[in-house]
C-alpha positions as CSV (number, residue, x, y, z in Angstrom):
1,M,-161.9,9.7,-25.9
2,N,-159.0,11.1,-27.9
3,S,-159.1,13.0,-31.1
4,L,-157.0,12.1,-34.2
5,R,-155.6,14.1,-37.0
6,V,-153.0,13.1,-39.7
7,E,-151.1,15.0,-42.3
8,P,-148.8,13.6,-45.1
9,H,-145.3,15.0,-45.5
10,S,-142.1,13.9,-47.2
11,V,-138.8,13.3,-45.5
12,Q,-135.5,12.9,-47.3
13,M,-134.0,9.6,-46.6
14,E,-130.6,9.8,-44.8
15,G,-127.7,9.6,-47.2
16,S,-130.0,9.5,-50.2
17,E,-131.7,11.8,-52.6
18,R,-134.9,9.8,-52.3
19,F,-137.9,11.0,-50.2
20,L,-140.0,9.0,-47.9
21,S,-143.8,9.6,-47.6
22,L,-144.8,9.6,-44.0
23,W,-147.5,11.0,-41.8
24,K,-147.5,13.4,-39.0
25,V,-150.1,12.3,-36.4
26,W,-151.7,14.5,-33.8
27,I,-153.6,13.0,-30.8
28,D,-155.6,15.6,-28.9
29,E,-154.0,18.3,-31.0
30,E,-150.5,17.4,-29.8
31,V,-148.0,15.8,-32.2
32,F,-147.7,12.1,-31.3
33,T,-145.3,11.2,-34.1
34,D,-144.0,12.7,-37.3
35,S,-142.7,9.5,-38.8
36,A,-145.8,7.2,-39.1
37,E,-146.2,5.0,-42.1
38,P,-149.5,5.9,-43.8
39,F,-152.3,3.7,-42.8
40,E,-156.0,3.1,-43.5
41,A,-159.0,3.0,-41.1
42,S,-159.1,-0.8,-41.5
43,A,-155.4,-1.3,-40.6
44,T,-154.9,-3.7,-37.7
45,R,-151.3,-2.9,-37.1
46,L,-149.6,0.5,-37.3
47,V,-146.0,1.5,-37.8
48,L,-145.8,4.8,-36.0
49,C,-142.0,5.2,-36.1
50,Q,-140.7,4.4,-39.6
51,C,-137.0,4.5,-40.2
52,D,-135.8,7.4,-42.3
53,C,-132.7,5.6,-43.3
54,C,-134.1,2.6,-45.2
55,G,-137.9,3.4,-45.0
56,C,-138.7,-0.3,-44.3
57,C,-137.5,-1.4,-40.8
58,G,-140.1,0.3,-38.7
59,T,-142.0,-2.2,-36.5
60,P,-145.8,-2.6,-36.5
61,N,-145.9,-2.0,-32.7
62,V,-149.4,-0.7,-32.3
63,A,-152.5,-3.0,-32.6
64,V,-155.9,-1.6,-33.5
65,R,-159.1,-3.0,-32.1
66,R,-162.8,-2.1,-32.1
67,L,-165.4,-2.4,-29.4
68,G,-168.8,-1.2,-30.6
69,E,-168.4,2.5,-31.6
70,V,-164.9,2.8,-30.1
71,I,-161.6,2.3,-31.8
72,V,-158.7,1.4,-29.4
73,W,-155.0,1.5,-30.0
74,I,-152.9,-0.7,-27.8
75,A,-149.4,-2.0,-27.7
76,A,-148.9,-5.1,-29.8
77,P,-147.9,-7.9,-27.3
78,E,-144.4,-8.4,-28.8
79,Y,-143.6,-4.7,-28.8
80,F,-144.4,-3.5,-25.2
81,G,-142.6,-0.4,-24.4
82,F,-141.8,0.7,-28.0
83,V,-144.6,3.3,-28.5
84,F,-147.0,2.2,-25.7
85,Q,-146.4,0.5,-22.4
86,E,-148.2,-2.7,-21.8
87,H,-151.2,-1.0,-20.2
88,E,-151.4,2.1,-22.3
89,Y,-154.0,2.8,-24.9
90,R,-155.7,5.6,-27.0
91,S,-159.3,5.5,-27.9
92,F,-161.3,7.2,-30.6
93,S,-164.9,7.3,-31.6
94,V,-165.6,5.3,-34.8
95,R,-167.1,8.4,-36.5
96,D,-164.1,10.6,-35.8
97,Y,-161.6,7.9,-36.6
98,E,-163.2,7.1,-40.0
99,A,-163.5,10.8,-40.8
100,A,-159.8,11.5,-40.0
101,L,-158.7,8.5,-42.2
102,S,-161.4,8.7,-44.9
103,G,-162.3,5.0,-44.7
104,K,-164.2,2.3,-42.9
105,S,-163.2,0.4,-39.8
106,S,-165.9,-2.3,-39.7
107,D,-163.5,-5.1,-40.4
108,L,-161.2,-4.4,-37.4
109,P,-160.9,-7.3,-34.9
110,E,-162.8,-6.9,-31.6
111,L,-161.0,-6.1,-28.4
112,S,-160.5,-9.4,-26.8
113,P,-161.1,-10.3,-23.1
114,A,-157.4,-10.8,-22.6
115,E,-156.7,-7.3,-24.0
116,V,-159.4,-5.8,-21.7
117,V,-157.8,-7.5,-18.7
118,R,-154.3,-6.2,-19.7
119,I,-155.6,-2.6,-20.0
120,F,-157.6,-2.6,-16.9
121,Q,-155.4,-4.5,-14.5
122,R,-152.6,-2.0,-14.9
123,Q,-154.8,1.0,-14.2
124,T,-154.4,2.6,-10.8
125,I,-157.6,2.6,-8.8
126,P,-157.3,4.9,-5.7
127,T,-157.3,3.2,-2.4
128,W,-160.4,3.6,-0.2
129,T,-158.4,5.3,2.5
130,S,-157.6,8.2,0.2
131,A,-161.3,9.2,-0.4
132,T,-162.3,12.4,1.3
133,Y,-165.8,13.3,-0.1
134,R,-168.4,11.9,-2.4
135,L,-170.8,13.7,-4.7
136,P,-173.8,13.4,-4.7
137,D,-173.9,13.3,-0.9
138,C,-174.8,10.0,0.8
139,S,-175.0,9.7,4.6
140,T,-174.1,6.0,4.6
141,D,-171.0,6.6,2.4
142,P,-170.2,10.3,2.9
143,H,-166.6,10.0,1.6
144,G,-167.0,7.4,-1.1
145,Q,-164.8,5.0,0.9
146,V,-167.3,2.2,0.9
147,L,-167.6,2.3,-2.9
148,L,-163.8,2.3,-3.4
149,Q,-163.5,-0.5,-0.8
150,A,-166.0,-2.6,-2.8
151,I,-164.0,-2.1,-6.0
152,N,-160.7,-2.7,-4.3
153,R,-162.0,-6.0,-2.9
154,A,-163.1,-7.1,-6.3
155,G,-159.4,-6.9,-7.4
156,R,-158.4,-9.7,-5.0
157,D,-159.3,-12.3,-7.6
158,N,-157.6,-10.3,-10.4
159,F,-161.1,-9.5,-11.7
160,A,-161.8,-13.0,-12.8
161,G,-164.2,-13.1,-15.7
162,L,-163.6,-9.4,-16.6
163,M,-165.7,-8.3,-19.6
164,A,-165.9,-5.1,-21.5
165,H,-169.3,-3.7,-22.5
166,V,-170.3,-1.2,-25.2
167,S,-173.2,0.2,-23.2
168,A,-175.2,-0.1,-20.0
169,E,-178.2,1.5,-18.4
170,S,-176.8,4.2,-16.2
171,I,-177.8,4.2,-12.5
172,A,-175.6,7.0,-11.1
173,T,-172.5,9.0,-11.8
174,I,-170.4,9.5,-8.7
175,R,-167.4,11.8,-8.0
176,I,-165.0,11.0,-5.2
177,G,-162.5,13.5,-3.9
178,L,-159.0,12.3,-2.9
179,E,-156.7,13.4,-0.1
180,E,-153.9,14.7,-2.3
181,P,-154.8,18.1,-3.8
182,S,-152.9,17.2,-6.9
183,D,-155.0,14.1,-7.5
184,A,-158.0,14.6,-9.9
185,E,-161.4,13.3,-8.6
186,T,-162.2,9.8,-9.4
187,V,-165.4,9.9,-11.5
188,L,-167.2,6.7,-12.2
189,E,-170.6,5.6,-13.4
190,L,-172.6,2.6,-12.1
191,G,-175.1,0.8,-14.3
192,R,-176.4,-2.5,-15.5
193,V,-175.7,-4.2,-18.8
194,A,-178.4,-5.9,-20.9
195,T,-178.1,-9.2,-18.9
196,G,-178.8,-7.3,-15.6
197,R,-175.2,-7.6,-14.4
198,A,-173.9,-4.6,-12.4
199,A,-171.1,-2.8,-14.2
200,V,-168.9,0.3,-13.8
201,R,-167.4,2.8,-16.2
202,F,-164.5,4.9,-15.1
203,H,-164.5,8.4,-16.6
204,Q,-161.6,9.9,-14.7
205,N,-158.7,8.7,-12.5
206,P,-158.6,6.1,-14.0
207,A,-160.4,6.5,-17.4
208,L,-161.6,3.7,-19.6
209,P,-163.6,4.0,-22.9
210,F,-165.9,1.1,-22.0
211,W,-168.0,-0.4,-19.2
212,I,-166.6,-3.3,-17.3
213,S,-168.0,-6.1,-15.2
214,S,-166.6,-9.3,-13.6
215,D,-167.8,-12.0,-11.3
216,G,-166.4,-10.4,-8.1
217,L,-166.9,-6.8,-9.2
218,S,-170.5,-7.2,-10.2
219,G,-171.3,-8.9,-6.9
220,E,-169.6,-6.1,-4.9
221,L,-171.5,-3.5,-6.9
222,D,-174.8,-5.3,-6.3
223,R,-174.2,-5.3,-2.6
224,Y,-173.3,-1.6,-2.7
225,L,-176.4,-0.7,-4.6
226,A,-178.6,-2.8,-2.3
227,A,-177.2,-1.0,0.7
228,H,-178.4,2.3,-0.8
229,R,-182.0,1.3,-1.7
230,S,-182.8,4.4,-3.7
231,G,-179.5,4.1,-5.6
232,P,-176.2,5.7,-4.6
233,T,-177.4,9.2,-5.6
234,A,-179.5,9.6,-2.5
235,D,-180.4,8.1,0.8
């Protein structure tokens, strides 16, 4: 997840002697914007680029959602491409977010299924043919290609019934190497949610701050797990 830091500062309005109170915002210790309108931890829309001419025509182009102990910033639907592209997001732990903003976020709306779909469907999942090794070793899926095939197949129905989950019982964490040296490993975790449904969490390439399941995906994962009767960490 990302880190957040804010710092107030004043900017002289263009062509005026008046000063505008704005925030400089750091994400992962890099300046994300220096013209954010101050906001509270409970704010559902953020103006991250306020106008320094009039101080009032900035657009609330970032929507704030919560899922369990995770805060997610996403592009507001009517403002794709202004600060975030349609599929982009930033995620923060509730504890760190509330500490950075000295407030409570409990009233934030929950991340909706449609928003989960929008985030996930635009992530790039490596093709199975690009997989070159799998850790831990597994003789029946030595390269991780079988697992990536299963996930790629689940996308044929556009992940119908896709759901996000706060937590799951972890079964295995798997690292899959890719053929391009410049590509980071795909790191994912397989598990089961409280209902027993198989789920996956992507930690790297792509990365998501929550577990996901869908009708097709969970079926594919169940078949994969069944084919590796001691779990995909060993033969």
